[in-house]
C-alpha positions as CSV (number, residue, x, y, z in Angstrom):
1,M,-21.7,-3.6,3.5
2,T,-18.0,-4.3,2.8
3,E,-18.7,-2.6,-1.2
4,M,-19.6,0.2,0.9
5,F,-16.6,0.6,3.3
6,K,-14.2,0.0,1.5
7,E,-15.4,3.3,-0.8
8,I,-15.9,5.3,2.3
9,L,-11.5,4.8,3.3
10,Q,-10.8,5.0,-0.3
11,R,-12.7,8.7,-0.8
12,D,-11.6,9.4,3.3
13,F,-9.1,7.7,4.1
14,Y,-6.9,7.6,0.8
15,Q,-3.9,9.9,2.1
16,E,-3.5,7.9,5.1
17,I,-3.3,5.1,3.8
18,F,-1.4,6.4,1.0
19,N,1.4,7.6,2.8
20,A,1.9,5.1,5.5
21,L,2.3,2.6,2.7
22,N,5.2,5.1,0.7
23,E,6.8,5.7,4.3
24,E,6.9,1.6,4.8
25,L,7.8,1.0,0.8
26,T,10.9,4.1,0.9
27,D,12.7,3.0,3.4
28,N,12.0,-0.3,4.2
29,Y,12.0,-1.2,0.4
30,D,15.2,-4.0,-0.1
31,E,12.5,-6.4,2.3
32,Y,10.3,-6.9,-1.0
33,D,11.2,-8.5,-4.1
34,L,9.6,-6.1,-6.2
35,T,12.0,-7.2,-9.0
36,L,9.9,-9.4,-9.7
37,R,7.4,-8.2,-12.2
38,A,10.3,-5.8,-13.0
39,N,11.1,-5.7,-17.1
40,V,13.7,-3.4,-16.2
41,V,14.9,-2.7,-13.5
42,N,17.4,-5.0,-11.6
43,E,18.4,-4.3,-8.8
44,V,16.1,-2.2,-6.0
45,L,17.6,1.1,-4.9
46,E,14.4,2.9,-4.2
47,A,10.9,2.5,-4.5
48,S,8.2,5.0,-3.8
49,L,4.6,4.7,-4.2
50,E,2.4,6.1,-7.7
51,D,-1.1,4.8,-6.8
52,F,-2.8,2.9,-4.7
53,Q,-6.8,0.4,-4.4
54,I,-7.7,-0.8,-2.1
55,L,-9.0,-4.5,-3.3
56,R,-10.8,-5.7,-0.3
57,V,-12.3,-4.9,3.3
58,F,-12.0,-8.3,5.5
59,N,-11.9,-10.1,9.1
60,F,-13.7,-7.2,10.2
61,K,-13.9,-7.4,14.6
62,Q,-15.3,-5.4,16.6
63,E,-14.3,-5.0,21.2
64,D,-16.3,-2.9,23.0
65,D,-15.4,0.2,21.1
66,E,-12.7,-1.0,19.3
67,F,-13.0,-2.5,15.8
68,K,-10.0,-3.7,13.6
69,F,-10.1,-4.6,10.0
70,D,-7.9,-6.0,7.4
71,I,-7.7,-4.8,3.2
72,L,-6.1,-5.9,0.7
73,V,-4.4,-3.5,-1.5
74,N,-3.1,-3.3,-5.3
75,C,-0.5,-0.7,-5.2
76,D,1.8,0.6,-8.4
77,I,5.1,1.3,-7.6
78,E,7.9,3.3,-9.2
79,I,11.2,1.3,-8.6
80,G,14.5,2.9,-9.4
81,D,17.5,1.2,-9.9
82,Y,20.7,2.9,-11.6
83,F,23.7,1.5,-14.2
84,A,26.1,3.7,-16.2
85,K,25.3,7.6,-14.3
86,E,22.0,7.1,-15.4
87,S,18.3,6.4,-13.6
88,I,16.5,3.8,-14.8
89,Q,13.0,3.9,-13.5
90,E,9.9,1.9,-13.5
91,S,6.4,1.0,-12.3
92,V,5.5,-2.7,-11.4
93,P,2.1,-3.6,-8.9
94,Q,2.3,-5.1,-5.7
95,W,-0.5,-6.5,-2.7
96,F,-0.1,-5.5,0.8
97,Q,-2.3,-6.7,3.4
98,L,-3.0,-4.4,6.1
99,N,-4.4,-4.1,9.0
100,C,-6.6,-1.5,10.0
101,G,-8.0,-0.5,13.6
102,A,-10.4,3.1,14.3
103,V,-11.9,3.8,18.0
104,L,-15.9,4.2,17.6
105,E,-17.4,7.7,18.9
106,D,-21.0,7.8,20.2
107,H,-22.4,11.5,18.4
């Protein structure tokens, strides 16, 4: 079941998850040590999400019609720095755990 649910999330909610992750990274990139896996960028001055994959869905909890779960995602993040007026860019991987929820409706 979890594999099927993961595929549904990836297919039907990709853009919503992408937008939320990208907004978090763009606004708060300085809260994450994205230079740990960097080869070229020394100081991250900008970051944006290139792509992500859902690795795992877990911690399912249901109370009445409210359904909560967590997802583990692997992100490809483009980070940028500037040196001598030159833009330096590279892509680094980073995992995030997201807390998600939904309200179940009768159909």
